[in-house]
Legacy VTK file of the C-alpha trace (Angstrom):
# vtk DataFile Version 3.0
C-alpha trace
ASCII
DATASET POLYDATA
POINTS 251 float
-4.816 -23.495 17.598
-6.221 -22.267 14.275
-4.872 -19.680 11.847
-7.131 -17.166 10.119
-6.586 -14.600 7.374
-8.552 -11.359 7.318
-9.063 -8.827 4.539
-8.811 -5.294 5.951
-9.824 -1.911 4.579
-8.818 1.373 6.187
-8.490 5.120 5.850
-5.020 5.840 7.183
-5.441 9.612 7.495
-5.629 9.785 11.286
-3.285 6.896 12.111
0.459 6.729 12.658
0.836 3.974 10.098
0.288 0.243 10.426
2.736 -0.838 13.122
1.799 -0.643 16.802
3.306 2.278 18.702
2.929 2.973 22.381
0.300 5.657 23.090
-0.251 6.393 19.377
-3.211 5.239 17.235
-2.176 2.675 14.606
-4.031 0.211 12.393
-2.380 -2.825 13.997
-3.080 -1.545 17.492
-6.788 -0.978 16.833
-7.220 -4.306 15.037
-5.487 -6.324 17.769
-7.625 -4.681 20.458
-10.822 -5.524 18.552
-9.834 -9.135 17.826
-8.771 -9.641 21.438
-12.268 -8.607 22.508
-13.855 -11.186 20.198
-11.411 -14.030 20.969
-11.306 -13.307 24.708
-7.546 -13.879 24.523
-4.632 -11.725 23.378
-4.355 -11.664 19.578
-1.332 -10.604 17.548
-1.693 -9.963 13.824
0.849 -10.058 10.986
0.227 -8.061 7.802
1.125 -8.427 4.144
2.660 -4.962 3.980
3.264 -2.317 6.632
1.792 0.971 5.431
3.097 4.375 6.523
1.208 7.144 8.276
-1.512 8.558 6.032
-1.510 5.591 3.608
-4.778 3.755 2.961
-5.760 0.172 2.112
-8.596 -1.500 0.253
-7.031 -4.954 0.300
-4.641 -5.375 3.222
-4.334 -9.000 4.382
-3.413 -10.115 7.899
-3.201 -13.444 9.690
-3.480 -14.425 13.347
-3.558 -17.572 15.490
-6.186 -18.312 18.109
-7.614 -21.034 20.321
-11.025 -19.358 20.241
-13.889 -21.100 18.471
-15.833 -18.372 16.656
-17.906 -18.333 13.489
-17.342 -16.142 10.439
-19.909 -13.600 11.620
-17.999 -13.056 14.872
-14.643 -12.494 13.126
-16.182 -10.016 10.647
-19.276 -8.255 12.002
-18.245 -8.772 15.608
-14.750 -7.397 15.112
-16.105 -4.429 13.176
-18.263 -3.385 16.127
-15.060 -2.846 18.130
-13.194 -0.987 15.382
-13.296 2.752 14.598
-15.317 3.666 11.479
-12.115 4.170 9.465
-11.087 0.481 9.773
-13.195 -2.465 8.596
-12.814 -6.227 8.254
-14.052 -7.231 4.786
-13.631 -11.031 4.832
-12.192 -13.936 6.832
-10.756 -17.326 5.814
-9.319 -20.176 7.847
-5.874 -20.931 6.391
-3.166 -23.569 6.678
-0.793 -23.397 9.678
2.112 -22.422 7.407
0.279 -19.536 5.716
1.894 -16.149 6.347
0.281 -12.879 5.263
3.650 -11.397 4.298
5.896 -14.270 3.304
3.245 -16.297 1.433
2.320 -13.354 -0.801
3.383 -13.652 -4.435
2.550 -10.064 -5.424
1.114 -6.797 -4.148
-0.776 -4.106 -6.011
-0.891 -0.403 -5.133
-2.936 2.478 -6.505
-1.888 6.117 -6.372
-4.428 8.920 -6.941
-3.364 12.389 -8.070
-5.911 15.202 -8.053
-4.557 17.340 -10.898
-6.300 20.694 -10.708
-5.204 24.304 -10.208
-7.308 24.581 -7.030
-7.324 22.238 -4.053
-10.327 20.086 -3.161
-11.849 19.892 0.308
-13.648 16.611 -0.397
-10.567 14.790 -1.715
-8.136 16.126 0.896
-6.307 13.224 2.508
-7.673 10.768 -0.075
-5.705 11.949 -3.123
-2.533 13.952 -3.635
-3.170 17.443 -4.978
-0.781 18.519 -7.744
-1.635 21.917 -9.222
0.741 21.987 -12.209
-0.827 20.452 -15.357
0.374 16.887 -15.916
0.743 15.324 -19.365
-0.140 11.647 -19.137
1.695 10.471 -22.296
5.294 11.132 -21.169
4.452 9.637 -17.767
3.173 6.473 -19.455
6.299 6.244 -21.613
8.623 6.716 -18.630
6.772 4.027 -16.666
7.715 1.363 -19.225
11.343 1.561 -18.055
10.256 0.224 -14.657
8.985 -3.142 -15.864
10.804 -6.349 -15.006
13.296 -7.340 -12.326
15.701 -4.503 -11.628
17.749 -2.712 -9.001
15.507 0.008 -7.522
18.140 1.656 -5.312
17.145 5.091 -6.655
13.615 4.539 -5.358
14.180 3.208 -1.840
14.203 5.267 1.337
17.234 5.632 3.570
15.279 3.746 6.260
14.607 0.724 4.017
15.550 -2.504 5.818
15.469 -4.820 2.802
18.649 -6.831 2.235
18.371 -6.340 -1.538
17.212 -3.497 -3.819
16.047 -5.987 -6.471
12.302 -6.024 -7.182
10.194 -7.282 -10.087
7.477 -4.946 -11.356
4.920 -7.024 -13.248
2.621 -4.230 -14.396
2.261 -0.442 -14.212
-0.623 1.499 -15.724
-1.487 5.202 -15.824
-4.734 6.789 -16.943
-6.530 10.095 -16.606
-10.172 10.318 -15.524
-11.301 13.959 -15.554
-9.138 15.709 -12.939
-7.609 12.499 -11.592
-4.533 10.599 -12.693
-4.668 6.987 -11.517
-1.456 4.987 -11.275
-1.540 1.252 -10.516
1.582 -0.792 -9.973
1.986 -4.489 -9.193
5.224 -6.191 -8.154
6.446 -9.221 -6.257
7.279 -6.855 -3.372
8.145 -3.215 -2.744
10.964 -1.344 -1.056
10.189 1.270 1.611
8.676 4.362 -0.098
9.251 2.749 -3.515
5.816 3.581 -4.973
5.825 7.141 -3.622
9.346 7.733 -4.942
8.345 6.450 -8.383
5.294 8.739 -8.373
7.489 11.701 -7.409
9.605 11.085 -10.519
6.551 10.593 -12.745
5.078 13.928 -11.617
8.311 15.710 -12.516
8.158 14.125 -15.965
4.449 14.831 -16.426
4.915 18.494 -15.543
7.640 18.860 -18.186
10.476 19.482 -15.737
12.190 16.256 -16.823
12.199 14.078 -19.947
10.866 10.479 -19.877
14.414 9.100 -20.263
15.212 10.488 -16.814
13.507 7.404 -15.383
16.044 5.165 -17.143
18.926 7.366 -15.988
17.802 7.053 -12.374
17.492 3.271 -12.598
21.021 3.049 -13.968
22.430 5.518 -11.417
21.211 3.489 -8.397
21.348 6.662 -6.282
18.304 7.896 -4.342
19.847 11.374 -3.988
19.410 12.030 -7.717
15.666 11.331 -7.851
12.632 13.497 -7.051
11.098 14.158 -3.665
8.929 11.424 -2.185
5.269 11.911 -3.152
2.853 12.466 -0.221
1.140 9.479 1.432
-2.388 10.847 0.850
-2.912 9.250 -2.553
-1.467 5.799 -1.844
-3.666 2.702 -1.439
-2.706 -0.954 -0.984
-5.461 -2.477 -3.099
-4.669 -6.189 -3.382
-2.320 -8.914 -2.152
-2.140 -12.110 -4.202
-1.450 -15.628 -2.949
-1.193 -18.977 -4.688
-2.932 -20.760 -1.782
-5.679 -18.333 -0.770
-8.925 -17.563 -2.552
-10.330 -14.261 -1.380
-12.621 -11.540 -2.747
-11.135 -8.956 -5.102
LINES 1 252
251 0 1 2 3 4 5 6 7 8 9 10 11 12 13 14 15 16 17 18 19 20 21 22 23 24 25 26 27 28 29 30 31 32 33 34 35 36 37 38 39 40 41 42 43 44 45 46 47 48 49 50 51 52 53 54 55 56 57 58 59 60 61 62 63 64 65 66 67 68 69 70 71 72 73 74 75 76 77 78 79 80 81 82 83 84 85 86 87 88 89 90 91 92 93 94 95 96 97 98 99 100 101 102 103 104 105 106 107 108 109 110 111 112 113 114 115 116 117 118 119 120 121 122 123 124 125 126 127 128 129 130 131 132 133 134 135 136 137 138 139 140 141 142 143 144 145 146 147 148 149 150 151 152 153 154 155 156 157 158 159 160 161 162 163 164 165 166 167 168 169 170 171 172 173 174 175 176 177 178 179 180 181 182 183 184 185 186 187 188 189 190 191 192 193 194 195 196 197 198 199 200 201 202 203 204 205 206 207 208 209 210 211 212 213 214 215 216 217 218 219 220 221 222 223 224 225 226 227 228 229 230 231 232 233 234 235 236 237 238 239 240 241 242 243 244 245 246 247 248 249 250
């Protein structure tokens, strides 16, 4: 029995999230079907982070165990031939038996794209969140600094979050504007359910002038999800990288 890690990229628009669901298209379901075809035995995969419906990934990592002897070309090109165009294997590595895509990860990085224009875009629909009110980047950047470090993020977790603790450590958060897009990147040791989208919802309120930057600090101290903004849509969210101390993989 060998254990392999795969790097996965996908457009989550037409899927009901990562996790397998009976009679519904999911990323896990499609990937397991494709790998089973290549291995000629049933394959179960475990991911670094379960993404919700409509969320995308450029750097999802999964692992699986198999008795099948296949070369790198089979696990990548071969698997891709059995996947829909919106899911692709980007790399494969054989890993140690104790490697786990989720529990071995030391950090995850997400990107959130906001299309900030008065009129909606047809081309960017489903790939970026459209926000038609003008957003000022400077107060958003200032507010984001309050999020750094290890803190209680109770105000930014969903009611369905299954984590036993609201404590998370945000290592880095950056915001920049490129023409009509605002790009937010955030890296942490781990994330609570809806944590990134709830943070973005607050940042958009601040950027539009409805709230002051200090509101972010007030929410952190309040530890009450009911006081924060609405959850931002899934369209603009991308899992872009998962970092490990024991796994070298492409950026």
